[in-house]
LONU-15155 format. One record per residue (C-alpha): residue number from 1; residue in three letters; x, y, z. Coordinates in Angstrom, 2 decimals, decimal comma, padded with zeros to 5 digits. Example, Ala and Ser with C-alpha at 12.3 -4.5 7.8 and 13.67 -1.06 7.14 Angstrom:
# LONU-15155
(1; ALA; (012,30; -004,50; 007,80))
(2; SER; (013,67; -001,06; 007,14))
# end
This chain:
# LONU-15155
(1; MET; (004,23; -004,95; 016,94))
(2; ASN; (000,79; -005,57; 017,19))
(3; TYR; (-001,24; -007,87; 014,52))
(4; ARG; (-004,59; -007,97; 013,14))
(5; THR; (-006,56; -010,29; 011,13))
(6; LEU; (-006,49; -009,78; 007,51))
(7; GLY; (-010,63; -009,94; 007,10))
(8; ARG; (-011,98; -013,07; 006,13))
(9; THR; (-008,57; -014,49; 004,82))
(10; GLY; (-007,99; -015,66; 008,36))
(11; LEU; (-004,41; -014,39; 007,69))
(12; ARG; (-002,66; -012,66; 010,96))
(13; CYS; (-000,84; -009,46; 009,60))
(14; SER; (001,35; -006,90; 011,53))
(15; GLU; (-000,60; -003,63; 011,80))
(16; ILE; (002,27; -001,91; 009,84))
(17; GLY; (003,42; -003,45; 006,51))
(18; LEU; (006,15; -002,53; 004,11))
(19; GLY; (005,28; -001,45; 000,59))
(20; THR; (008,33; -001,85; -001,79))
(21; TRP; (007,25; 000,71; -004,61))
(22; ALA; (010,08; 003,26; -003,70))
(23; PHE; (012,71; 000,32; -004,22))
(24; ALA; (012,43; 000,37; -007,94))
(25; SER; (010,25; 003,34; -009,21))
(26; GLN; (012,72; 006,10; -007,66))
(27; VAL; (009,82; 008,26; -007,76))
(28; TYR; (010,94; 009,48; -004,28))
(29; GLY; (014,47; 009,77; -004,65))
(30; ALA; (017,23; 007,06; -005,57))
(31; VAL; (017,03; 003,95; -003,32))
(32; THR; (020,06; 001,46; -003,37))
(33; GLU; (019,65; -002,29; -003,04))
(34; ALA; (021,24; -002,20; -000,02))
(35; ASP; (019,36; 000,48; 001,66))
(36; ALA; (016,22; -001,58; 000,42))
(37; ILE; (017,42; -004,73; 001,99))
(38; ASP; (018,49; -003,10; 005,12))
(39; ALA; (014,88; -001,88; 005,44))
(40; ILE; (013,51; -005,59; 004,77))
(41; ARG; (015,54; -007,09; 007,59))
(42; ALA; (014,78; -004,12; 009,95))
(43; ALA; (011,03; -004,56; 009,21))
(44; LEU; (011,64; -008,26; 010,06))
(45; GLU; (013,31; -007,61; 013,35))
(46; VAL; (010,74; -005,13; 014,62))
(47; GLY; (007,73; -007,91; 013,75))
(48; ILE; (006,60; -006,59; 010,64))
(49; THR; (005,27; -009,84; 008,73))
(50; PHE; (003,22; -007,95; 005,32))
(51; PHE; (005,49; -007,09; 002,59))
(52; ASP; (003,54; -005,54; -000,65))
(53; THR; (005,14; -005,29; -004,06))
(54; ALA; (004,23; -005,75; -007,97))
(55; PRO; (005,91; -006,23; -011,33))
(56; LEU; (005,25; -002,58; -012,40))
(57; TYR; (007,68; -001,69; -009,39))
(58; GLY; (010,39; -002,07; -011,96))
(59; THR; (012,02; -000,08; -014,83))
(60; PRO; (011,33; 000,01; -018,61))
(61; GLN; (013,78; -002,56; -019,37))
(62; ARG; (012,79; -005,15; -016,60))
(63; ASP; (009,66; -005,86; -014,59))
(64; GLY; (009,56; -006,53; -010,92))
(65; VAL; (012,64; -005,16; -009,64))
(66; ALA; (011,20; -004,76; -006,13))
(67; GLU; (009,75; -008,30; -006,22))
(68; GLU; (013,54; -009,40; -006,86))
(69; ILE; (014,75; -007,15; -004,28))
(70; LEU; (012,14; -008,53; -001,71))
(71; GLY; (012,93; -012,08; -002,45))
(72; LYS; (016,60; -011,43; -001,87))
(73; GLY; (015,92; -009,35; 001,18))
(74; LEU; (013,49; -011,87; 002,87))
(75; GLY; (015,48; -014,97; 002,04))
(76; LYS; (014,78; -017,87; 004,47))
(77; ASP; (012,50; -015,71; 006,41))
(78; ARG; (009,89; -015,91; 003,63))
(79; GLU; (008,16; -018,81; 005,47))
(80; ALA; (007,33; -016,25; 008,29))
(81; VAL; (005,60; -013,43; 006,22))
(82; ILE; (002,75; -012,55; 004,29))
(83; ILE; (003,55; -011,28; 000,62))
(84; SER; (001,15; -009,64; -001,78))
(85; THR; (001,93; -008,76; -005,41))
(86; LYS; (-000,10; -007,54; -008,26))
(87; PHE; (-000,79; -008,59; -012,00))
(88; GLY; (-002,40; -006,44; -014,98))
(89; ARG; (000,32; -004,00; -015,08))
(90; ASN; (004,06; -004,00; -016,11))
(91; SER; (006,74; -001,36; -016,18))
(92; SER; (008,00; -002,92; -019,45))
(93; GLU; (004,89; -002,05; -021,09))
(94; GLY; (004,31; 001,12; -020,24))
(95; ASN; (001,95; 000,69; -017,32))
(96; THR; (-000,83; -000,80; -019,93))
(97; PRO; (-003,57; -002,55; -018,45))
(98; ASN; (-003,73; -006,41; -019,02))
(99; PHE; (-006,47; -008,05; -017,12))
(100; HIS; (-007,02; -011,21; -018,77))
(101; ALA; (-006,29; -014,83; -018,10))
(102; GLN; (-002,87; -015,28; -020,01))
(103; ARG; (-001,81; -012,27; -018,34))
(104; ALA; (-002,68; -013,43; -014,90))
(105; ARG; (-001,01; -016,73; -015,64))
(106; GLU; (002,32; -015,10; -016,77))
(107; SER; (002,50; -012,74; -014,10))
(108; VAL; (001,95; -015,00; -011,29))
(109; GLU; (004,90; -017,42; -012,80))
(110; ALA; (007,16; -014,64; -013,28))
(111; SER; (006,40; -012,79; -009,83))
(112; LEU; (007,15; -016,51; -008,00))
(113; ARG; (010,33; -016,66; -009,68))
(114; ARG; (011,48; -013,31; -008,91))
(115; LEU; (010,25; -013,60; -005,22))
(116; HIS; (011,86; -017,18; -005,07))
(117; THR; (008,56; -018,58; -003,37))
(118; ASP; (006,11; -020,98; -004,48))
(119; ARG; (002,79; -019,25; -003,52))
(120; ILE; (001,73; -015,47; -003,38))
(121; ASP; (-000,64; -014,69; -000,26))
(122; VAL; (-002,51; -012,05; -002,02))
(123; LEU; (-002,66; -011,27; -005,71))
(124; PHE; (-003,87; -007,78; -006,23))
(125; PHE; (-005,53; -006,56; -009,55))
(126; HIS; (-003,27; -003,60; -010,06))
(127; SER; (-005,27; -000,39; -010,33))
(128; PRO; (-007,91; -001,23; -013,11))
(129; PHE; (-009,33; 002,25; -014,33))
(130; SER; (-012,57; 000,63; -015,24))
(131; ALA; (-014,71; -002,48; -015,57))
(132; LYS; (-014,13; -002,55; -019,13))
(133; GLU; (-010,40; -003,30; -018,71))
(134; ILE; (-011,40; -006,50; -017,09))
(135; HIS; (-011,62; -009,78; -019,40))
(136; ASP; (-014,65; -012,27; -018,15))
(137; ASP; (-011,58; -015,12; -018,72))
(138; VAL; (-009,78; -013,80; -015,97))
(139; TRP; (-011,59; -015,17; -012,97))
(140; GLU; (-011,31; -018,89; -014,16))
(141; ALA; (-007,53; -018,41; -014,32))
(142; LEU; (-007,29; -016,90; -010,96))
(143; ASP; (-009,46; -020,04; -009,75))
(144; LYS; (-007,18; -022,34; -011,47))
(145; LEU; (-004,01; -020,67; -009,91))
(146; LYS; (-005,76; -020,89; -006,55))
(147; SER; (-006,18; -024,55; -006,95))
(148; GLU; (-002,65; -025,05; -007,91))
(149; GLY; (-001,61; -023,19; -004,58))
(150; LYS; (000,11; -020,63; -006,52))
(151; ILE; (-002,01; -017,95; -004,97))
(152; ARG; (-003,91; -017,79; -001,85))
(153; PHE; (-006,48; -014,83; -001,95))
(154; VAL; (-007,27; -012,43; -004,79))
(155; GLY; (-007,90; -008,61; -003,95))
(156; HIS; (-008,42; -005,38; -005,56))
(157; SER; (-006,01; -002,51; -005,37))
(158; ILE; (-007,93; 000,67; -006,17))
(159; SER; (-006,97; 003,99; -008,21))
(160; LEU; (-009,36; 006,40; -009,64))
(161; PHE; (-011,33; 005,85; -006,73))
(162; GLN; (-014,70; 007,50; -007,59))
(163; ASN; (-014,66; 005,45; -010,87))
(164; THR; (-013,70; 002,27; -009,23))
(165; GLN; (-015,16; 001,84; -005,82))
(166; SER; (-018,41; 000,49; -007,09))
(167; MET; (-016,54; -002,13; -008,97))
(168; ALA; (-014,83; -003,17; -005,44))
(169; ARG; (-018,13; -003,38; -003,68))
(170; HIS; (-019,36; -005,57; -006,46))
(171; TRP; (-016,70; -007,92; -006,19))
(172; ALA; (-016,75; -008,12; -002,62))
(173; ALA; (-020,43; -009,04; -002,75))
(174; GLU; (-019,80; -011,92; -005,07))
(175; ARG; (-016,87; -012,99; -002,89))
(176; LYS; (-014,72; -012,48; -005,82))
(177; ILE; (-012,09; -010,83; -003,87))
(178; ASP; (-011,12; -011,04; -000,11))
(179; VAL; (-008,72; -008,14; 000,31))
(180; MET; (-008,89; -004,42; -000,80))
(181; GLN; (-005,96; -001,93; -000,80))
(182; VAL; (-006,88; 001,65; -001,11))
(183; VAL; (-005,59; 005,15; -000,58))
(184; TYR; (-006,42; 006,24; 003,01))
(185; SER; (-004,53; 009,27; 004,82))
(186; LEU; (-004,92; 012,30; 006,71))
(187; LEU; (-004,79; 014,16; 003,63))
(188; ASN; (-007,20; 011,66; 001,50))
(189; ARG; (-010,23; 010,15; 003,09))
(190; GLU; (-012,62; 009,51; 000,36))
(191; ALA; (-012,45; 005,85; 001,16))
(192; THR; (-013,96; 006,36; 004,47))
(193; ALA; (-017,18; 004,71; 003,69))
(194; LEU; (-015,60; 002,09; 001,69))
(195; ILE; (-013,73; 001,05; 004,44))
(196; HIS; (-016,57; 000,81; 006,80))
(197; ASP; (-018,78; -000,87; 004,44))
(198; LEU; (-016,41; -003,64; 003,28))
(199; GLY; (-014,80; -003,82; 006,57))
(200; ALA; (-018,08; -005,05; 008,19))
(201; GLU; (-018,53; -007,70; 005,22))
(202; LYS; (-014,84; -009,02; 006,51))
(203; ILE; (-012,78; -007,87; 003,60))
(204; GLY; (-009,42; -007,32; 004,64))
(205; ILE; (-008,44; -003,34; 004,18))
(206; VAL; (-004,81; -002,47; 003,43))
(207; ALA; (-004,32; 001,32; 003,48))
(208; ARG; (-001,73; 002,70; 001,40))
(209; GLU; (-000,24; 006,10; 000,39))
(210; SER; (-000,80; 006,98; 004,08))
(211; LEU; (002,32; 009,53; 004,37))
(212; ALA; (000,45; 011,04; 001,38))
(213; ASN; (003,29; 010,75; -001,15))
(214; GLY; (005,62; 012,09; 001,45))
(215; PHE; (003,42; 015,59; 002,39))
(216; LEU; (003,17; 013,58; 005,89))
(217; SER; (006,95; 012,82; 006,10))
(218; GLY; (007,40; 015,77; 008,20))
(219; THR; (010,44; 017,05; 005,46))
(220; ILE; (008,14; 018,88; 002,98))
(221; THR; (008,10; 022,83; 003,19))
(222; ARG; (006,37; 025,30; 001,32))
(223; ASP; (009,84; 026,05; -000,13))
(224; THR; (010,78; 022,43; -001,04))
(225; GLN; (011,98; 022,15; -004,56))
(226; PHE; (011,43; 018,52; -006,10))
(227; PRO; (013,82; 017,23; -008,99))
(228; PRO; (011,95; 016,72; -012,41))
(229; ASP; (011,55; 012,85; -012,05))
(230; HIS; (009,91; 013,16; -008,24))
(231; LEU; (006,38; 012,05; -008,23))
(232; ASN; (005,51; 015,47; -006,48))
(233; SER; (007,23; 017,67; -009,17))
(234; ARG; (003,74; 017,73; -010,89))
(235; TYR; (002,38; 019,93; -008,12))
(236; ALA; (002,26; 024,02; -008,73))
(237; ARG; (003,58; 025,80; -005,60))
(238; ALA; (000,31; 026,84; -004,65))
(239; GLU; (-000,77; 023,14; -004,23))
(240; ILE; (002,18; 022,31; -002,32))
(241; ALA; (001,82; 025,25; 000,08))
(242; GLU; (-001,77; 024,09; 000,47))
(243; ARG; (-000,83; 020,86; 001,49))
(244; VAL; (002,01; 021,73; 003,87))
(245; GLU; (-000,49; 024,22; 005,46))
(246; GLN; (-002,83; 021,41; 005,94))
(247; VAL; (-000,38; 018,96; 007,77))
(248; GLN; (000,70; 021,89; 009,71))
(249; ARG; (-002,67; 022,38; 011,41))
(250; LEU; (-002,66; 018,74; 012,11))
(251; SER; (000,51; 019,00; 014,17))
(252; PHE; (-001,21; 018,70; 017,07))
(253; LEU; (-001,55; 014,79; 016,51))
(254; VAL; (002,13; 014,52; 017,38))
(255; ARG; (002,41; 014,45; 021,28))
(256; GLY; (003,59; 011,90; 023,93))
(257; GLU; (004,72; 008,69; 022,68))
(258; ILE; (003,70; 009,72; 019,10))
(259; LYS; (007,07; 011,75; 018,37))
(260; SER; (006,66; 012,48; 014,48))
(261; VAL; (004,28; 013,45; 011,91))
(262; PRO; (004,52; 009,77; 010,14))
(263; GLN; (004,01; 008,12; 013,25))
(264; ALA; (000,93; 010,39; 013,71))
(265; ALA; (-000,19; 009,67; 010,08))
(266; MET; (000,17; 005,97; 010,68))
(267; ARG; (-001,47; 005,91; 014,06))
(268; TRP; (-004,43; 007,96; 012,71))
(269; VAL; (-004,87; 005,18; 010,14))
(270; LEU; (-004,88; 002,34; 012,37))
(271; ASP; (-007,43; 003,98; 014,70))
(272; ASN; (-010,00; 003,26; 012,00))
(273; PRO; (-011,47; -000,22; 013,23))
(274; GLY; (-012,25; -001,29; 009,66))
(275; VAL; (-008,49; -001,06; 008,65))
(276; SER; (-006,35; -004,35; 008,87))
(277; LEU; (-003,08; -002,71; 008,16))
(278; VAL; (-001,25; 000,36; 006,82))
(279; LEU; (001,49; 000,08; 004,42))
(280; SER; (004,66; 002,16; 004,69))
(281; GLY; (006,67; 003,09; 001,52))
(282; ALA; (009,97; 003,32; 003,58))
(283; LYS; (012,92; 003,76; 001,42))
(284; ASN; (015,57; 002,84; 004,25))
(285; GLN; (015,78; 001,19; 007,72))
(286; GLN; (015,30; 004,60; 009,64))
(287; GLU; (012,05; 005,22; 007,86))
(288; ILE; (010,53; 001,89; 008,46))
(289; LEU; (011,50; 001,86; 012,17))
(290; GLU; (010,36; 005,14; 012,79))
(291; CYS; (006,65; 004,21; 010,90))
(292; ALA; (006,63; 000,83; 012,95))
(293; ALA; (006,69; 002,65; 016,15))
(294; ALA; (003,22; 003,89; 015,61))
(295; ALA; (001,93; 000,62; 016,10))
(296; ALA; (002,77; 000,54; 019,97))
(297; ALA; (001,48; 004,05; 020,59))
(298; LYS; (-001,44; 004,50; 022,42))
(299; PRO; (-004,84; 005,40; 020,04))
(300; TYR; (-005,75; 008,64; 019,64))
(301; SER; (-009,02; 009,85; 021,96))
(302; THR; (-012,16; 010,49; 020,50))
(303; ALA; (-011,82; 014,30; 020,96))
(304; GLU; (-008,46; 014,27; 019,06))
(305; LEU; (-010,03; 012,11; 016,17))
(306; GLN; (-013,18; 014,68; 016,02))
(307; LYS; (-010,58; 017,48; 016,10))
(308; ALA; (-008,64; 015,75; 012,99))
(309; GLU; (-011,68; 015,53; 011,30))
(310; ALA; (-013,00; 019,06; 011,86))
(311; ILE; (-009,70; 020,31; 010,30))
(312; HIS; (-009,94; 018,02; 007,22))
(313; GLN; (-011,05; 020,61; 004,49))
(314; ARG; (-010,55; 018,61; 001,19))
(315; ASP; (-009,15; 015,31; -000,22))
(316; PHE; (-005,87; 015,84; -002,08))
(317; GLN; (-005,30; 013,83; -005,18))
(318; ALA; (-003,57; 010,48; -004,68))
(319; ALA; (-000,72; 009,02; -006,76))
# end
């Protein structure tokens, strides 16, 4: 595993991180707690030090299921890793936005209990859809939580990119945030300019959905049928076919020591110098080990990157 500095936080993090949405949401299929913990332990064994989770990764009955699993899986190894979680959205409240002081405090305290830790390394705003959702009192609350040592750094996890990228730029310029989490993949490159600009300002950049919700997993074909509760069941057959065809055009990136589409997808993201790390949403140890191998692979040549750029036709919708 290779390591990079997470922007101006100064934290050293593994180039590949483990995201835990799949552990609780079941949107990519069922994941047992045993498989989730095996994935966490496998990640630790190959040198992964960044783990991302959220209270929203739960059920309508229970917030933070993924946080609980992560806390259990890390155990005594918590001291050797970086944990990021989020606030502002809860599974038990139907994903309603709550970005205010009281919710920030309640959310952090609950996350600390579920994670069995005394501090959160990076606390992300969880996908605010507009500046109108942000209450002014939240910033004082976050500063207070910092002074208490319960959170170390604040970040912004971006959704609805075109609506909220200006908010990320504003917050970064005012030094309200030190880290940004953003969708970035071979199938969705809309954040390229933002990564460049904020990376130059020493904002730590965490790339997510870099396997394009499974379309860059190497397992989806034109004929794949998704069960009704799967995230990708929302797409029409024509949309699925278009995504699969685009992945096929990018298959030249699987070469040499890069032996699979997921490894190619991860390596391509890491070849952007503005990126601090890329999250893998692995559901089991096999998937995280496959993605982790991309960190050791030789970067793509300028010619290969230019060819991948020329092939890109449009940005497909993110989750």
